Backbone as JSON Lines, residues from 0, in Angstrom:
{"i":0,"aa":"X","n":[-21.39,20.37,21.13],"ca":[-21.86,20.79,21.99],"c":[-23.91,20.2,21.2]}
{"i":1,"aa":"X","n":[-24.82,20.38,22.44],"ca":[-25.91,19.62,22.51],"c":[-26.87,20.65,22.47]}
{"i":2,"aa":"X","n":[-27.61,21.15,20.5],"ca":[-28.41,22.0,19.91],"c":[-29.48,21.86,21.12]}
{"i":3,"aa":"X","n":[-30.12,20.69,21.45],"ca":[-31.04,20.72,22.16],"c":[-31.0,21.0,23.75]}
{"i":4,"aa":"X","n":[-30.3,20.98,24.25],"ca":[-30.33,21.26,25.33],"c":[-29.62,23.12,25.49]}
{"i":5,"aa":"X","n":[-29.1,23.35,24.6],"ca":[-29.32,25.25,24.24],"c":[-30.17,24.96,24.3]}
{"i":6,"aa":"X","n":[-31.57,24.78,23.22],"ca":[-32.49,25.43,23.0],"c":[-32.91,25.59,24.42]}
{"i":7,"aa":"X","n":[-33.24,23.9,25.0],"ca":[-33.72,24.22,26.54],"c":[-33.3,25.11,27.75]}
{"i":8,"aa":"X","n":[-31.4,25.4,27.76],"ca":[-31.22,26.65,28.24],"c":[-32.32,28.07,28.05]}
{"i":9,"aa":"X","n":[-31.57,28.2,26.97],"ca":[-32.05,29.12,26.98],"c":[-33.43,29.48,26.22]}
{"i":10,"aa":"X","n":[-34.61,29.13,26.53],"ca":[-35.94,29.28,26.55],"c":[-36.05,29.22,28.47]}
{"i":11,"aa":"X","n":[-35.15,28.24,29.57],"ca":[-35.23,28.74,30.8],"c":[-34.44,30.14,31.17]}
{"i":12,"aa":"X","n":[-33.63,30.28,30.26],"ca":[-33.65,31.67,31.07],"c":[-33.84,33.16,30.45]}
{"i":13,"aa":"X","n":[-34.88,32.61,29.38],"ca":[-35.73,34.02,29.25],"c":[-37.01,33.78,29.83]}
{"i":14,"aa":"X","n":[-37.64,32.93,30.25],"ca":[-38.72,32.48,30.85],"c":[-38.32,32.93,32.23]}
{"i":15,"aa":"X","n":[-37.4,32.75,32.92],"ca":[-36.88,32.99,33.99],"c":[-37.08,34.79,34.59]}
{"i":16,"aa":"X","n":[-36.32,34.99,33.3],"ca":[-36.23,36.58,33.64],"c":[-37.49,37.06,32.87]}
{"i":17,"aa":"X","n":[-38.08,37.18,32.28],"ca":[-39.58,37.27,32.42],"c":[-40.12,37.69,33.29]}
{"i":18,"aa":"X","n":[-40.41,36.53,34.18],"ca":[-41.09,35.98,35.58],"c":[-40.16,37.55,36.0]}
{"i":19,"aa":"X","n":[-39.49,37.42,36.65],"ca":[-38.12,37.93,37.7],"c":[-37.84,39.21,37.47]}
{"i":20,"aa":"X","n":[-38.86,40.25,36.46],"ca":[-38.24,41.73,35.58],"c":[-39.86,41.89,36.0]}
{"i":21,"aa":"X","n":[-39.75,43.23,35.14],"ca":[-41.03,44.31,35.41],"c":[-41.8,43.82,34.06]}
{"i":22,"aa":"X","n":[-40.56,43.34,32.97],"ca":[-41.82,43.05,32.44],"c":[-41.04,43.45,30.8]}
{"i":23,"aa":"X","n":[-40.41,45.01,30.73],"ca":[-39.67,45.42,30.16],"c":[-38.92,44.84,29.26]}
{"i":24,"aa":"X","n":[-37.77,45.04,27.89],"ca":[-37.11,44.38,27.64],"c":[-35.57,45.13,28.11]}
{"i":25,"aa":"X","n":[-35.59,46.35,28.66],"ca":[-34.93,46.62,29.3],"c":[-34.47,45.59,31.01]}
{"i":26,"aa":"X","n":[-35.64,45.7,31.89],"ca":[-35.57,44.95,32.75],"c":[-34.79,43.52,32.21]}
{"i":27,"aa":"X","n":[-35.59,43.24,31.41],"ca":[-35.24,41.63,31.25],"c":[-33.61,41.27,31.15]}
{"i":28,"aa":"X","n":[-33.48,42.35,29.84],"ca":[-31.84,42.27,29.85],"c":[-31.02,42.83,30.79]}
{"i":29,"aa":"X","n":[-31.3,43.74,32.02],"ca":[-30.36,44.04,33.66],"c":[-30.53,42.28,33.82]}
{"i":30,"aa":"X","n":[-31.83,41.51,34.38],"ca":[-31.64,40.36,34.68],"c":[-30.78,39.4,33.61]}
{"i":31,"aa":"X","n":[-31.29,39.7,32.97],"ca":[-30.04,38.02,32.33],"c":[-28.58,38.78,32.34]}
{"i":32,"aa":"X","n":[-28.17,39.79,32.08],"ca":[-26.61,40.59,33.06],"c":[-26.26,40.31,34.03]}
{"i":33,"aa":"X","n":[-27.17,40.16,35.12],"ca":[-26.76,39.54,36.69],"c":[-27.11,38.03,36.7]}
{"i":34,"aa":"X","n":[-27.73,37.72,35.56],"ca":[-27.66,35.49,35.97],"c":[-25.91,35.52,35.61]}
{"i":35,"aa":"X","n":[-25.35,34.13,35.99],"ca":[-24.4,33.89,35.92],"c":[-24.63,32.34,35.36]}
{"i":36,"aa":"X","n":[-24.12,31.62,34.63],"ca":[-24.3,30.38,33.71],"c":[-23.84,29.29,34.39]}
{"i":37,"aa":"X","n":[-23.88,29.45,35.73],"ca":[-22.75,28.24,36.54],"c":[-21.02,28.38,36.91]}
{"i":38,"aa":"X","n":[-20.78,27.7,37.76],"ca":[-19.3,27.96,38.48],"c":[-18.52,27.0,37.46]}
{"i":39,"aa":"X","n":[-17.0,26.53,38.42],"ca":[-16.33,25.59,37.75],"c":[-16.86,24.35,36.57]}
{"i":40,"aa":"X","n":[-17.62,23.61,38.04],"ca":[-18.02,22.29,37.84],"c":[-19.21,21.93,37.37]}
{"i":41,"aa":"X","n":[-19.51,23.1,36.94],"ca":[-21.2,23.19,36.15],"c":[-21.16,22.44,35.09]}
{"i":42,"aa":"X","n":[-22.59,20.92,34.61],"ca":[-22.54,20.14,33.84],"c":[-23.56,20.91,32.52]}
{"i":43,"aa":"X","n":[-23.06,20.58,30.88],"ca":[-22.87,21.68,30.57],"c":[-23.24,23.04,30.45]}
{"i":44,"aa":"X","n":[-21.59,23.46,30.95],"ca":[-21.5,25.09,30.28],"c":[-21.56,25.54,29.32]}
{"i":45,"aa":"X","n":[-20.9,24.96,28.88],"ca":[-20.57,25.23,27.22],"c":[-22.4,25.96,26.49]}
{"i":46,"aa":"X","n":[-23.43,25.3,26.74],"ca":[-24.48,25.48,26.57],"c":[-25.35,26.1,27.05]}
{"i":47,"aa":"X","n":[-25.01,26.11,28.07],"ca":[-25.55,27.54,29.56],"c":[-25.1,28.67,29.07]}
{"i":48,"aa":"X","n":[-23.63,28.85,29.08],"ca":[-23.06,29.66,28.96],"c":[-23.92,30.58,27.11]}
{"i":49,"aa":"X","n":[-23.88,29.52,25.91],"ca":[-24.15,30.38,24.9],"c":[-25.61,30.6,24.54]}
{"i":50,"aa":"X","n":[-26.76,30.29,25.56],"ca":[-27.69,30.42,25.43],"c":[-27.89,31.85,26.08]}
{"i":51,"aa":"X","n":[-26.91,31.78,27.63],"ca":[-27.48,32.86,28.3],"c":[-26.99,34.17,27.42]}
{"i":52,"aa":"X","n":[-25.89,34.22,26.64],"ca":[-25.41,35.03,25.11],"c":[-25.9,35.51,24.49]}
{"i":53,"aa":"X","n":[-26.79,34.52,23.73],"ca":[-28.08,34.24,23.19],"c":[-28.71,35.64,23.76]}
{"i":54,"aa":"X","n":[-29.15,35.43,25.06],"ca":[-30.76,35.55,25.37],"c":[-30.26,37.22,25.65]}
{"i":55,"aa":"X","n":[-28.97,37.42,26.39],"ca":[-28.86,39.12,26.35],"c":[-28.17,39.71,25.16]}
{"i":56,"aa":"X","n":[-27.81,39.25,24.1],"ca":[-27.41,39.83,23.41],"c":[-28.91,40.27,22.48]}
{"i":57,"aa":"X","n":[-29.33,39.15,22.48],"ca":[-31.61,39.7,21.59],"c":[-31.54,40.77,22.44]}
{"i":58,"aa":"X","n":[-31.82,40.61,23.91],"ca":[-32.15,41.79,24.5],"c":[-31.51,43.11,24.73]}
{"i":59,"aa":"X","n":[-30.0,42.71,24.34],"ca":[-29.49,44.05,24.4],"c":[-30.05,44.64,22.62]}
{"i":60,"aa":"X","n":[-29.95,43.95,21.8],"ca":[-29.92,44.7,20.38],"c":[-31.19,45.19,19.92]}
{"i":61,"aa":"X","n":[-31.92,44.52,20.48],"ca":[-33.42,44.23,19.72],"c":[-34.48,44.69,20.92]}
{"i":62,"aa":"X","n":[-33.5,45.38,21.57],"ca":[-34.46,46.33,23.09],"c":[-35.59,47.4,22.32]}
{"i":63,"aa":"X","n":[-35.76,47.91,21.08],"ca":[-36.92,48.57,20.82],"c":[-38.11,47.92,20.23]}
{"i":64,"aa":"X","n":[-37.57,46.56,19.88],"ca":[-39.11,45.38,19.53],"c":[-39.94,44.75,20.32]}
{"i":65,"aa":"X","n":[-41.05,45.07,20.33],"ca":[-41.84,44.44,21.02],"c":[-41.4,42.87,21.36]}
{"i":66,"aa":"X","n":[-41.67,42.57,22.83],"ca":[-41.51,41.26,23.14],"c":[-41.42,40.16,22.73]}
{"i":67,"aa":"X","n":[-43.11,40.42,22.09],"ca":[-43.61,38.39,21.1],"c":[-42.38,38.95,19.96]}
{"i":68,"aa":"X","n":[-42.13,39.42,19.5],"ca":[-40.67,39.59,18.18],"c":[-40.01,39.05,18.58]}
{"i":69,"aa":"X","n":[-39.62,39.57,19.98],"ca":[-38.2,38.83,20.34],"c":[-38.39,37.7,20.72]}
{"i":70,"aa":"X","n":[-38.93,37.4,21.59],"ca":[-39.22,36.09,21.52],"c":[-39.32,34.98,20.17]}
{"i":71,"aa":"X","n":[-40.1,35.6,19.55],"ca":[-40.28,34.67,18.04],"c":[-38.84,34.39,17.07]}
{"i":72,"aa":"X","n":[-38.13,35.47,17.93],"ca":[-36.84,35.27,16.8],"c":[-35.84,34.46,17.48]}
{"i":73,"aa":"X","n":[-36.16,34.36,18.8],"ca":[-34.89,33.78,19.95],"c":[-36.1,32.43,19.37]}
{"i":74,"aa":"X","n":[-37.31,31.64,18.72],"ca":[-38.13,30.88,18.83],"c":[-37.97,30.03,20.1]}
{"i":75,"aa":"X","n":[-39.05,31.18,21.26],"ca":[-39.68,30.69,22.12],"c":[-41.11,31.06,21.94]}
{"i":76,"aa":"X","n":[-41.62,30.07,22.27],"ca":[-43.7,30.17,22.72],"c":[-43.29,30.27,24.06]}
{"i":77,"aa":"X","n":[-44.2,31.69,24.23],"ca":[-44.1,32.15,25.63],"c":[-45.96,32.43,25.61]}
{"i":78,"aa":"X","n":[-46.61,31.57,26.96],"ca":[-47.34,32.09,26.77],"c":[-48.16,33.73,27.73]}
{"i":79,"aa":"X","n":[-47.85,35.09,28.19],"ca":[-47.94,36.36,28.69],"c":[-49.12,36.21,29.26]}
């Protein structure tokens, strides 16, 4: 598994979820759970699935934390 691809997919999924939700941790989590990591013939499926699962876990387990703290915990720099 490529760590660079995993980090890129993690950031893409989280930024996309923030843009397509109301911005609350609950709505970001809901968006991530509705998202699919790819189908049968998807390239880099392992990295995508791991990144999506990590994002889901962070927004579920740390739902009470401020968004900036969760992003920092994931290692994502996002300008609000």
